[in-house]
C-alpha positions as CSV (number, residue, x, y, z in Angstrom):
1,X,0.0,0.0,0.0
2,X,1.4,3.4,-0.9
3,X,2.0,6.1,1.7
4,X,-0.2,9.2,1.6
5,X,1.4,12.6,1.8
6,X,-1.1,14.7,3.9
7,X,-0.7,18.5,4.2
8,X,-2.6,18.6,7.5
9,X,-3.4,16.6,10.6
10,X,-7.1,16.3,9.7
11,X,-6.9,12.6,8.9
12,X,-4.1,11.6,11.3
13,X,-4.9,8.7,13.7
14,X,-3.6,10.8,16.6
15,X,-6.5,11.7,18.8
16,X,-9.0,9.4,17.0
17,X,-10.2,5.9,17.9
18,X,-8.3,3.3,15.9
19,X,-8.5,-0.5,15.7
20,X,-5.2,-2.1,16.3
21,X,-4.1,-4.1,13.2
22,X,-3.9,-7.8,13.1
23,X,-1.5,-7.8,10.1
24,X,1.5,-5.9,8.8
25,X,0.6,-2.8,6.8
26,X,3.1,-0.2,5.7
27,X,0.3,2.0,4.6
28,X,-0.6,2.8,8.3
29,X,2.4,5.1,8.6
30,X,1.2,8.8,8.4
31,X,3.9,11.3,7.2
32,X,3.6,14.9,8.2
33,X,5.5,17.5,6.2
34,X,8.0,19.4,8.4
35,X,7.8,22.6,6.3
36,X,4.6,24.0,7.7
37,X,5.9,24.1,11.3
38,X,9.4,25.3,10.1
39,X,8.2,28.3,8.1
40,X,7.2,30.4,11.2
41,X,10.8,29.9,12.5
42,X,12.3,31.2,9.2
43,X,13.5,27.7,8.3
44,X,13.6,26.7,4.6
45,X,14.0,23.2,3.3
46,X,17.3,22.7,1.7
47,X,18.9,25.6,3.6
48,X,18.6,24.4,7.2
49,X,21.0,26.1,9.7
50,X,21.4,22.8,11.6
51,X,22.2,19.1,11.4
52,X,20.4,16.6,13.5
53,X,18.3,13.5,14.0
54,X,15.1,12.4,15.6
55,X,16.0,9.4,17.7
56,X,13.0,7.1,18.6
57,X,12.9,4.1,20.9
58,X,10.0,1.6,20.6
59,X,9.5,-0.7,23.6
60,X,6.7,-2.8,22.3
61,X,8.3,-4.5,19.3
62,X,7.5,-8.1,18.6
63,X,7.2,-10.5,15.6
64,X,7.0,-14.2,14.9
65,X,10.0,-16.2,13.7
66,X,9.8,-18.6,10.8
67,X,8.4,-21.3,13.2
68,X,5.8,-19.0,14.7
69,X,7.6,-18.3,17.9
70,X,7.3,-14.7,19.3
71,X,10.4,-12.6,19.4
72,X,10.5,-9.4,21.4
73,X,13.0,-6.5,21.1
74,X,13.5,-2.8,21.7
75,X,14.0,-0.8,18.6
76,X,16.0,2.4,18.0
77,X,15.2,4.5,15.0
78,X,17.1,7.5,13.7
79,X,15.4,9.9,11.2
80,X,17.6,12.7,9.7
81,X,16.5,16.2,10.4
82,X,16.7,17.0,6.7
83,X,14.0,14.5,5.9
84,X,10.9,16.3,4.4
85,X,8.5,14.4,6.7
86,X,8.3,13.4,10.3
87,X,6.0,10.4,11.1
88,X,3.0,10.8,13.3
89,X,3.5,8.8,16.5
90,X,0.2,6.9,16.8
91,X,0.4,5.8,13.2
92,X,3.9,4.5,14.0
93,X,2.5,2.5,17.0
94,X,-0.3,1.1,14.9
95,X,2.2,0.1,12.2
96,X,4.5,-1.7,14.7
97,X,1.5,-3.6,16.1
98,X,1.0,-5.1,12.7
99,X,4.3,-7.0,13.2
100,X,3.0,-8.9,16.2
101,X,1.4,-11.7,14.3
102,X,3.6,-11.5,11.2
103,X,6.3,-14.1,10.5
104,X,9.8,-13.0,9.4
105,X,12.7,-15.2,8.4
106,X,15.3,-13.4,10.4
107,X,16.0,-10.4,12.7
108,X,17.7,-8.8,9.7
109,X,14.6,-9.1,7.6
110,X,12.7,-7.2,10.3
111,X,15.3,-4.4,10.2
112,X,15.2,-4.3,6.4
113,X,11.4,-4.0,6.4
114,X,11.5,-1.3,9.0
115,X,14.2,0.7,7.2
116,X,12.4,0.5,3.9
117,X,8.9,1.5,5.2
118,X,10.1,4.2,7.5
119,X,12.4,5.6,4.9
120,X,9.6,5.8,2.4
121,X,7.4,7.6,4.9
122,X,10.1,10.0,6.0
123,X,11.4,10.7,2.5
124,X,15.0,9.9,3.6
125,X,17.0,6.9,4.9
126,X,16.1,5.8,8.4
127,X,18.6,3.7,10.5
128,X,17.1,0.9,12.6
129,X,18.7,-1.1,15.4
130,X,17.1,-3.9,17.4
131,X,18.2,-4.6,21.0
132,X,17.4,-7.5,23.4
133,X,15.2,-6.1,26.2
134,X,18.1,-6.4,28.7
135,X,20.8,-5.0,26.5
136,X,23.3,-2.7,28.2
137,X,22.6,0.0,25.6
138,X,19.3,0.6,27.3
139,X,20.8,1.1,30.8
140,X,19.7,4.5,32.2
141,X,22.3,7.2,32.4
142,X,22.6,10.9,33.4
143,X,22.7,14.0,31.3
144,X,26.2,15.6,31.4
145,X,26.9,19.2,32.5
146,X,25.3,21.5,35.1
147,X,21.7,21.1,36.0
148,X,19.7,24.4,36.1
149,X,16.8,23.1,38.1
150,X,17.9,24.1,41.6
151,X,18.0,27.8,40.6
152,X,15.5,29.7,42.9
153,X,13.7,31.7,40.3
154,X,10.2,33.3,40.1
155,X,8.2,32.2,37.0
156,X,5.2,34.0,35.6
157,X,5.3,33.2,31.9
158,X,4.5,29.7,30.6
159,X,4.7,30.4,26.9
160,X,8.0,30.5,25.0
161,X,9.6,34.0,25.0
162,X,13.1,34.6,23.7
163,X,13.1,37.8,25.7
164,X,14.2,35.8,28.7
165,X,17.5,34.9,26.9
166,X,20.5,37.1,27.6
167,X,24.3,36.8,27.5
168,X,27.3,38.2,29.2
169,X,30.6,39.4,27.7
170,X,32.7,36.4,28.7
171,X,33.1,33.6,26.1
172,X,32.6,30.1,27.6
173,X,32.2,26.5,26.5
174,X,29.7,24.7,28.7
175,X,27.0,22.1,28.9
176,X,23.7,22.7,30.8
177,X,20.6,20.7,31.2
178,X,17.1,20.8,32.8
179,X,14.5,18.2,33.5
180,X,11.7,20.9,33.6
181,X,10.8,20.8,29.9
182,X,7.1,20.2,29.2
183,X,5.2,20.8,26.1
184,X,1.8,19.6,24.8
185,X,0.7,17.5,21.9
186,X,-0.7,19.8,19.2
187,X,-3.6,17.4,18.5
188,X,-4.7,15.9,21.8
189,X,-3.3,18.4,24.2
190,X,-1.7,15.6,26.3
191,X,1.4,16.6,28.2
192,X,4.8,15.7,26.8
193,X,7.5,15.5,29.6
194,X,11.1,15.9,28.8
195,X,14.7,16.8,29.7
196,X,16.8,19.1,27.6
197,X,20.6,19.5,27.2
198,X,22.3,22.6,25.8
199,X,26.0,22.5,24.9
200,X,27.5,25.6,23.4
201,X,30.6,27.8,22.9
202,X,30.0,31.5,22.9
203,X,28.9,34.4,25.1
204,X,27.9,33.1,28.5
205,X,24.1,32.5,28.6
206,X,22.4,33.8,31.7
207,X,21.3,30.7,33.5
208,X,18.2,32.0,35.2
209,X,16.9,33.5,32.0
210,X,17.6,30.3,30.2
211,X,15.6,28.3,32.7
212,X,12.7,30.7,32.5
213,X,12.8,30.4,28.8
214,X,12.7,26.6,28.9
215,X,9.9,26.5,31.4
216,X,8.0,28.8,29.0
217,X,7.2,25.7,26.8
218,X,5.0,24.4,29.6
219,X,1.8,25.5,27.9
220,X,3.1,25.4,24.3
221,X,1.6,23.0,21.8
222,X,3.9,21.5,19.2
223,X,5.6,18.3,18.2
224,X,8.8,17.3,20.1
225,X,10.9,17.8,17.0
226,X,9.7,21.4,16.4
227,X,10.1,22.4,20.0
228,X,13.8,21.5,19.7
229,X,14.1,23.5,16.5
230,X,12.3,26.4,18.2
231,X,14.8,26.3,21.1
232,X,17.8,26.0,18.7
233,X,16.6,29.0,16.6
234,X,15.9,31.2,19.6
235,X,19.3,30.5,21.1
236,X,21.1,31.1,17.8
237,X,19.3,34.4,17.2
238,X,19.5,35.8,20.8
239,X,22.7,34.4,22.1
240,X,24.8,34.0,18.8
241,X,27.0,31.1,20.0
242,X,29.8,29.9,17.8
243,X,28.7,26.3,18.3
244,X,25.4,24.9,19.6
245,X,23.8,21.6,20.4
246,X,20.2,21.2,21.6
247,X,19.1,17.7,22.6
248,X,15.7,16.8,24.2
249,X,14.9,13.5,25.7
250,X,11.1,13.1,26.0
251,X,9.4,10.5,28.2
252,X,7.8,7.7,26.4
253,X,4.1,7.7,25.6
254,X,2.3,4.7,24.0
255,X,5.5,2.6,24.1
256,X,7.5,5.2,22.1
257,X,9.9,7.9,23.2
258,X,11.3,10.7,20.9
259,X,14.7,12.4,21.5
260,X,15.4,15.0,18.8
261,X,18.7,16.9,18.6
262,X,19.7,19.8,16.4
263,X,23.2,21.3,16.2
264,X,25.5,23.6,14.2
265,X,27.4,21.6,11.6
266,X,30.2,19.6,13.0
267,X,28.6,19.2,16.5
268,X,27.4,15.8,17.6
269,X,25.5,14.7,20.7
270,X,26.9,12.4,23.4
271,X,26.6,8.7,22.6
272,X,23.0,7.6,22.6
273,X,21.8,7.6,26.2
274,X,18.5,7.0,28.0
275,X,17.3,8.6,31.2
276,X,15.6,6.6,34.0
277,X,12.2,8.1,33.5
278,X,12.2,7.4,29.8
């Protein structure tokens, strides 16, 4: 079944009742063009000021081997930020459920199928890894750098405002993080809880202002990926760092977590890591 290319969320499965599929069906994947959400940020396809990926983990992955025996795994997917589409999360979950009663000859054939279907939906190559459920790669770790969350600040604004961002004269290279990130699904309004890491070199960013800015996403409605791009753009515009990485690790919902990162060319995030609450 061919993938549709919707321009809106009008027909997306998110926020609608949906029967869970009994059989594999690549047509369940629902691509959403990134361009519409990027335009208000001044981002143009083909001229993006960042590199990055959307890293997904799926914790409810299962299929049948050639003899009908169930296999379970945790999957990691990496979608490039330059892909024209993101994939709506509920459609992804429904698609994965179609694997539950489907026979595959090998683990590699599952990976090949996932990479093909997700790449078609995203419009760019998608990298897939499958882990045993107790694999050490899934062991929780901590975000590096200084945590902002103990700053004793007063907060009165719960919508994003770049006016909170300010810098000093000294040039520094530092890594900061906060676990107070919260945004909301633009379709259902459900809360999306996350942690965010910011690594930069440039004029020292005022930490209290940065924390107020991040808390400002608390009532903001947008997809995880676009929240990270919003943060990246505001920091680049207001703080003008030489180098910048913004990484968010959102808590899983419906068996999926999403961890987008965006960076100036040449920057890379720490090795893939997961937090305890993910």
